[in-house]
KEKE-717648 format. One line per 4 residues: for each residue x, y, z of C-alpha. Coordinates in nm, 2 decimals. Layout:
X:Y:Z  ...
This chain:
2.29:-2.79:6.19  2.40:-3.15:6.33  2.17:-3.30:6.56  2.42:-3.56:6.66
2.41:-3.67:7.06  2.73:-3.62:7.28  2.94:-3.96:7.29  2.82:-4.19:7.48
3.03:-4.45:7.67  2.98:-4.83:7.54  2.76:-5.01:7.72  3.02:-5.33:7.83
2.79:-5.45:8.08  2.54:-5.58:7.79  2.59:-5.78:7.52  2.41:-5.87:7.19
2.43:-6.21:7.28  2.25:-6.30:7.58  2.46:-6.41:7.85  2.79:-6.32:7.68
3.01:-6.15:7.94  3.23:-5.82:7.79  3.60:-5.88:7.73  3.81:-5.71:8.10
4.01:-5.50:7.91  3.66:-5.32:7.73  3.53:-5.28:8.13  3.91:-5.16:8.19
3.92:-4.94:7.91  3.57:-4.75:7.97  3.65:-4.79:8.35  3.95:-4.57:8.33
3.79:-4.31:8.02  3.54:-4.22:8.34  3.81:-4.16:8.56  3.96:-3.91:8.33
3.63:-3.74:8.27  3.55:-3.71:8.65  3.93:-3.61:8.71  3.86:-3.30:8.48
3.60:-3.17:8.73  3.42:-3.05:8.37  3.11:-3.24:8.38  2.82:-3.12:8.60
2.71:-3.29:8.90  2.41:-3.50:8.74  2.64:-3.65:8.50  2.95:-3.67:8.75
2.72:-3.93:9.00  2.59:-4.15:8.70  2.93:-4.18:8.57  3.07:-4.24:8.96
2.74:-4.55:8.99  2.90:-4.62:8.63  3.26:-4.66:8.78  3.15:-4.83:9.05
2.97:-5.10:8.85  3.22:-5.14:8.59  3.47:-5.18:8.91  3.27:-5.50:9.06
3.27:-5.65:8.70  3.62:-5.61:8.69  3.68:-5.76:8.99  3.50:-6.04:8.96
3.71:-6.11:8.63  3.99:-6.09:8.83  3.87:-6.33:9.08  3.79:-6.60:8.79
4.10:-6.58:8.66  4.25:-6.62:8.98  4.03:-6.92:9.04  4.14:-7.05:8.69
4.51:-6.98:8.72  4.70:-7.31:8.81  5.09:-7.32:8.90  5.29:-7.62:8.79
5.46:-7.78:9.14  5.72:-8.06:9.20  5.61:-8.28:9.47  5.80:-8.42:9.73
5.85:-8.76:9.51  5.98:-8.52:9.24  5.64:-8.58:9.02  5.54:-8.28:8.85
5.17:-8.18:8.92  4.92:-7.93:8.92  4.80:-7.72:9.18  4.52:-7.43:9.22
4.69:-7.15:9.24  4.55:-6.97:9.59  4.62:-7.30:9.75  5.00:-7.26:9.62
5.03:-6.91:9.68  4.69:-6.82:9.94  4.92:-6.47:10.02  4.95:-6.29:9.70
5.25:-6.11:9.82  5.41:-6.44:9.83  5.45:-6.54:9.48  5.83:-6.58:9.34
5.94:-6.36:9.08  6.17:-6.45:8.86  6.46:-6.27:9.06  6.33:-6.53:9.36
6.39:-6.82:9.05
């Protein structure tokens, strides 16, 4: 008789080295797996609630990572004098919907 435990989702919220943050891709992958399991409706209620709570936690982690990444993005811009400069993404495009696409350039 095999006494293996059921597959447990990786704990991307913690790392072997303290202070290390899990990669965004790992967070997103785990979140996608949770959504797929919840969509099947085959889990007992208690497991579904636990998975939902974990999904909320992962969504918050992902949102924080995206916010940090956005703060780091810098857009190369040409000033009025023709000089090239660097400006934080949020200052250049405060409304994300207004970011030019390749078609706009």
